[in-house]
N, C-alpha and C positions, 0 to 999 in steps of 0.2 A: 357503567363504568363500576369498577371494582373498588372497595376500599373508602366507600365515602363517609364513613363514620369511625370513631373510635373503637379499636377492638378490645374487647373484654377478655380476659384470659382465664378460665375455669381453674379451680384449685381443688377439686374432689378426687379421693383416692379410692379405687375400686378394687374388688377382689380379682386376680389375675384371669379367673375363668370366665367370670362377669364381663371383664374389659374385652376379652377376646373378639368378639362380634363388633362391638364399637371401634375398636382398635382397626379392624379390617376396612370398616366403612371410612374411618378417619382417612387410614392410607390410601384408598380409592379416591376420596375427596381432595386430598392434596395433590396426588398424582393429576387429576382433572385439572385442580388449580394451577399446577406447574405447566401443564400442557397450554393452557389458557394464557398463562403469562408468557410462555416462550414464543408463543404465536402472535401476542400482542405487543410484547415489549423486548428490549434486548437485555435487562437485567432486573434479577428480583434480589431485593436486599433486606436485611432486618439489622437493627442496632439494639443495644442494651441501654440500660438507664443512663450512662454516661456518654451516651452517642458511639460507642465504639461499635465497629462491625462485628456480628456475630455469625453473619450468614449471607452468602452471595450466590447466585445461581444466573449463569450467562446463557443466552440464547446460542443455539449452535450457529445460527446465520451470521454471526460477527465477522466482518471482514478480516479483523485483527486479532491475535491471541489476548484473550482477557488477563488484567493484572488485577491479583487478589489485593483485596485491602483489608482483610480480616485482623482485627486487634488494633485498628487506627479508627482516628474520629476522621471524617470528611476534610477538616480544616488541616488535618496532620497529611495529608496527600498533596503532592506537588502540582496543585492547580493553579492556574494562570487567572482565571476569571471567576467570580466577580472581583470588583476593587474591595479595599478595606470597608468602605462604607456597605458594599453589596453583603460582605461577610457579616459584619455586625448585626443588619437586620436579619438576616438568616439565624445567626446565634440566638437573637431575642426571640424568634419565633418557636427554635428549639427548646429553649429554656422556659417558654411558657407552655409547652407541650401543646402546641396549635398544629394543625395540618397545614401542610404547604404544597403547591403546585408549581411545576415546570420552573424550577430552579435551575439557570444553567451555568455550567461550567466548562472551562476549557483546560485540556490537559496537553503539556509540551511532548511532542514526538520527536523521537529520534534522528528523523530528517528532518528536523527544524519547522515542520508544520504543526497544526494543532487539531487535536479531537475533540469536538463538543458533545456534550451528554447534557440533556434535561432530566432531572429527578424530581419525584412527586412523593410525600410519604405522610402516613397517617400515625399519630399516637397510640400506644398500646398500653391498656391498663388491666390490672388482675382484678379478682371479683371484689376484691375490697377497696378497688379504686386507687391504686397505688401504680404510678407510672414505670414500666417496666421499658419502655423502649421504644423504636419505631419500626414499621414495616413500610416498603415502599417498592418503586419501580423506577427504571431510568431507560431511556430511549436515545440510541445516539442520533445526534442531529447535525453530524459534520457536513452532509451533503447539503442539508437544508441551509446551514448557515454560510455555505461557500456561494452557494445560488443567491442567498439573499444579500451577501456582500457584494457579487459578481453586478447584482441589479443596483445597489446602491453606486457604486463604482461607474456603471453605465450610465444611471440618470445623472450623476454628478458631471461625468463627462459630456453627456449632452447638453447639460444645463450650462456649463463651460463654453460649449460649442456655441450656443444660442446666445448668451450673454456677450460672448466676443464678436459674433456675426455682425457686419457692417449694415444688414438690412433689419427692418423693423418686424419682429413677430409678435403676433398677438392671438390669443386665444378667446374667442367668443362663445357665450351659449346661443342657444337656438334662437331666444329672443333680441340678440344683439348685444347683451352687455359684456364686457371685457371680464375675463377670468384671469388671464396671467399676460404678462408682458416681458420682454426682455430689456437688457440695459438700454440697448439701442433706442427702443421706443421712449423711453424715459428722456435719454439726452437730445434725441432729435426734437421731441416735442415740448419739451421743457416742464414737463409734469413729472411728478414723483410716483413710484409704484402705487403707493396708496391712493393717488387722485385718480389714477387710471382704471385700477381694477373696480369693477363694481359700475363703473360709468358706460354709456353707449359712445359707438363713434360718432355720434353727434357732437360730443365735447370738443373733437378737432377735426372732423371732416365737413367742410363747409358745405356739401351737397347731401350730406347722409341725413334721411329722416326715415320714419317707419316705413312708409310706402317703398322707399327706396329700398331699405334693407329686404323687405319681401321679394322685389323684383330680383335682386342679386341672390336670394335663396333659390327663386324658380330657376335662375340661370344655372345654379349650380346642380340642381336636379337633372336639368337639361343635357348638361355638357360635363360634368364631372369638376373640372375646373374653370373658373372665370377669370379673366386678366382685363384689366380696366384701369383707366387713369382718373385720378383724384385731385382734389385740391386740397390738402391739410393746413391747418391754421396752428401756429404754435401758442404756447401760453401767453408770449409776449406780443400777440397778434401779427407776426409775419407770417406770410402765405407762403407756401413751395409746391410745386407739382410733384405726384408720385405715381410710380406704376404699381397696382396692387393685385398679387395673385391670391385667389380664395380656394380653398378645398374645404368640403363637408366630409366629417367622418364619425364613427360611432365610438364612446368611449363610456364603457360600464353602462350600456344601455341607454345612454344620452347623446343626442345631436351635438356636434361641435363643431366650429368653422374656425380653420385657423386661417389667419391672412399674413401673407410676407408681403410688406411694402419695401418700396426702394425710391429713394430722393433722385428724380431724373432731372433736377434743375440744370446740370452741367450737360446732359443729352440734349434737354431742350434748345439750349444756348449753343452747342454745337451745331443742331440740326439748322437752328436760324442762320448761322453763320454759312453754313453750306449753300442753304437757300439764296442768301445773298451772294455769295460768290457764283452759284450757277447762274443768278439773274444776270451778273455782270457779264459771265462768259457769253450768256446767250445774246444779251445785247451788243457785245462786241461782235460776236458772229454775222448778226442782223446787220451791224453797220457795214461789215466787211462786205457783205453780200449785196448790198445796196451801192458799195463803192465800184463794184464790177459791172453795175447796170447805169452807172452815170449817164452815159449817151442816151440810153432809153429814156430815162428821167428827163433829161434835158429835153429830149424831141417831143415827149408828151406835155411838157410845160410849155414848148415854142408853140404849139400848134394853137391853143386857146389865147396865148397872148398874141401872135400874129393875127389872129381872127378879129380880136377886140380893136387891134392897130387899123386894120382894113376896114371895120364897120365903123370906127370913130370918124376916119377920113372920107368915108362915103356921105356919113351923117352931116358932116360940115359943108360937103361939095352941095348936097341937096338943100342945106339953108342958105348957103352964101350966094344962090342966085337970086337975080331979080324978081322971079315968081318962086319963092321957096316950096318944095316939095315936101309938106310935113308927114305926109303917109310914109314916103319913102324913108325920110329922115326917122320916124318912128319905128319902122322896121329895122332899120340898122341899130337903133339903141336897143330893141329888145333882143337882138343878136349878141350885141355888146355884154348884156346884163346875161345871158345865157352862157357866152364863154368865158365870161369872169367867174360864175358859180363853178362851171368846169374846172377851171384852173384852181379855184379855192379848194374843190373836193381833192383834186390831186395833190396839193401840197399838205392837205390834212392828213390824207392818206400816209405820206411820204413822213412826215412829223411823226404819225403814230408808229410806223416801222422803226424810226430812228430813236425815239425818247425812250429813257430807262423805265420810266413809272409804267407797269402793266395796266392796260386797260380792263374794265371789268369783265367778267365773263358774259357771253351773250348767245343768242341762237344765231348759230353760224349756217349759212349757206355755201357749202363747200364747192358747190359748181361755180357761183359767181365767186367765191374768194379764189379759185384757180385762174378764172377768166382775167382777174385784175391783175396777178401775178404775170400771166402772159404778156399783158398789155405792157408791163415794166420792162419783161425781157426781151421784148420784140426786136428792139435795135441789137442786142447782144447774139441774137438767133440770125439775124440778117448778117451781121459781120462775120459770124463763122460758118455762113452758108448752109444753115440748119433748117431743114422743114418741119413744120409741126403739125400733128394732126390732134384733134380732141374728139374724143367718144363720151361725152358727159351723160350720165343717165337721168333722163327726166323724171321729176316728181321725187327726186333725192331727200330722204328724211332730213331734216335738220339736226346739226350737231352742238351740244352747249360746251363751250369753251372759249379759247382767247384766239379772237380772228387773226390777229396779227402773228403770232406765234406759228397758227396753223400754215398761214401765207409763207412764214418763214423756211419751214419744211419743204413747201413745194417749190420755193425759189433756190435752195439749196441743191435740191435733188436737179433741177433743170439746169443749174450751173454746172455741177458735177458731170451731168450727161454731156453738154456742150464741150466740156473739156476734154472727156473720154474720147469723143469722135473727131477730134484734130487729126487723128493719124488715119482717118478714113477720107478716101478719094471724094472730093466735091461731087455732089450730087447721090451721094450713098448715106448723107448724113440725115437721119430721120427721128424725131420725136415725137413719141404718142403717149399722150396724157388720157387715163380713162378712168370713170368712176363707176361704181355699182352699190348696190344694196343685197347682201347675201341673206341667205335663210335665216340668218338670226337677226337680221335687220341692223346689221353692222355696215356702217360705211366704207368701203373700200375704195383706195386710191391706189393707182398704179402709174408708174413714170418708166418708161421703156425706152432705149436708145439702140442703134446699131454700130455700137463701138466694137473694140475686141473683146467685150466680155470680162469677166472676173476670173481671175487665178484661182483656182479651188484651194490653191495652199495659204491664201491670205483670207478668204472668206470669213473664217470664225473671227479674223480679228478687226474686221471694217468698223467695228462699233466701239472698239477699244479707245479710252481717250489717249489722245496724243500719238494715236497709231497713225501713219500716213504713207503713201506711196508717191507724194508729190514733193519734188525738190523744196519747194516754198510753202508746203503746206502745214498746219499747225496740228492736224490730226483731230481737232474738236469738232468739226462740221458735222459728220454722221452721227457722233456721240451726244452732241448736243439735240441734234432731230429727233434720235431715239428718246433722250430723255422727255422732249417735249411732247412725243406721241404716248409715251408712257404716263406722264402726268394726266394727261387727257383720258386715261382709261385703256389705251389703245395698244396696238403691237406694230413695230417696224420691222421689216425683214426683205430679205433680197434673193434673186434668183436668176436664171438664164432668160433670155428674151429669144425666142424663137424665130428665125432661123439662126439669127445672129444678135449679140449685144447683150446688154444687162438690163434687170428689171429690179426696181424698188417698189416694194409695196406698203401701205400702211392701212389698218383699220382704225375706226373710231367708232366707239358706241352712239347711237344714235339717240336725241333728245327724248326722254320719256314725257308722254303727253300728262 
């Protein structure tokens, strides 16, 4: 940098001939200095001992015509900035004949804007040490000031946006310490900003520790953004669920993690309400389906009851003779026990279909579950002259799920097929149920009928809630079936049955060993 020290002005007089060569050298030196200044700064200036401008040179690259300030002091020029305190400190520096650097000023422009300049100067002293003025340079910094102001405004807008966001923003260091938070973080957790900054997430995250933080960091490196559910604890001890989205980025060479958290208490409550409503609808649908097969249920129960009655009468007869036949009576009693157990199993199964409380998940033999449903629906099949065929694949993998719900799906599909074939002549009503395991080890069930088939215009709406083609239908049967299958990780779809009728298929993931 130039002008780093006070400048001393020589006061030696020389003969004109003797000065000629040094004067030429001085002019060349001044020209070099002027060129350097013009390339390095926007203005070169000098003032006298009273701080009035006696010289100003401007760079040719200035965007606006320069305004001469010769004969005036800097504070006599209509500058807007700095304030009175800033001017006072600057005057103290000048009166003390001290160097100054980067003193910023703003001048009003005709268009209402401002032009900023930064000036630096060094005091000048003559040979005897007397102060004779200042020499210095200036640089126009309007564009820089505009950029700085734009950045300040942008940061202020961003801070306002973040502070007024309804979600919680937190900035963490690489080791998990909180670097910054927004207003909502303080309000939702009950801590002040001072209490949160510098702490780790373990202060409010019930499941956070160093190992968990490291695992989260690994997830970020692998996937870019991590979304997870956590349980936060407020300062007053209340616990609430949140969904956290985390992302890692680099700030001035340092790794930072930003966390956006959202209170999902209401979402959880709504989801639970929806699950309860869906369970009610599923139960109502199951009860309605059971109502349609009342005759079959009655028939299935009447068989063991009749057998119990007959065997009881036989046992009484064998024991009522003058020579009781205890062996025959014992056989009759054994039959009574067997039939009573059978009746009890039927009642238990019917109760499981009707009761609201879901049974726990179990390993389901899909083939066995289907055969039980066919037994219940047999009277309905006979009533409508529907013949049934089964093609159940042997050695089918087990499925992890709710047996009663899967049987509900099969029963609904059977009853729909029976109703669809009412318009078909007797003798042509055939129902076929098949199972298979595909290449992906999915268990696939198909229910095919020989009814009129499906209208292509309504196929896409079949699984919509409340959509029905039946005069007395609710439009919930297939929708509930679909939700049950999807809840088991499977898929329910429909298609045509060749050469006639409709086919409904559903797939279920097999139980993992």
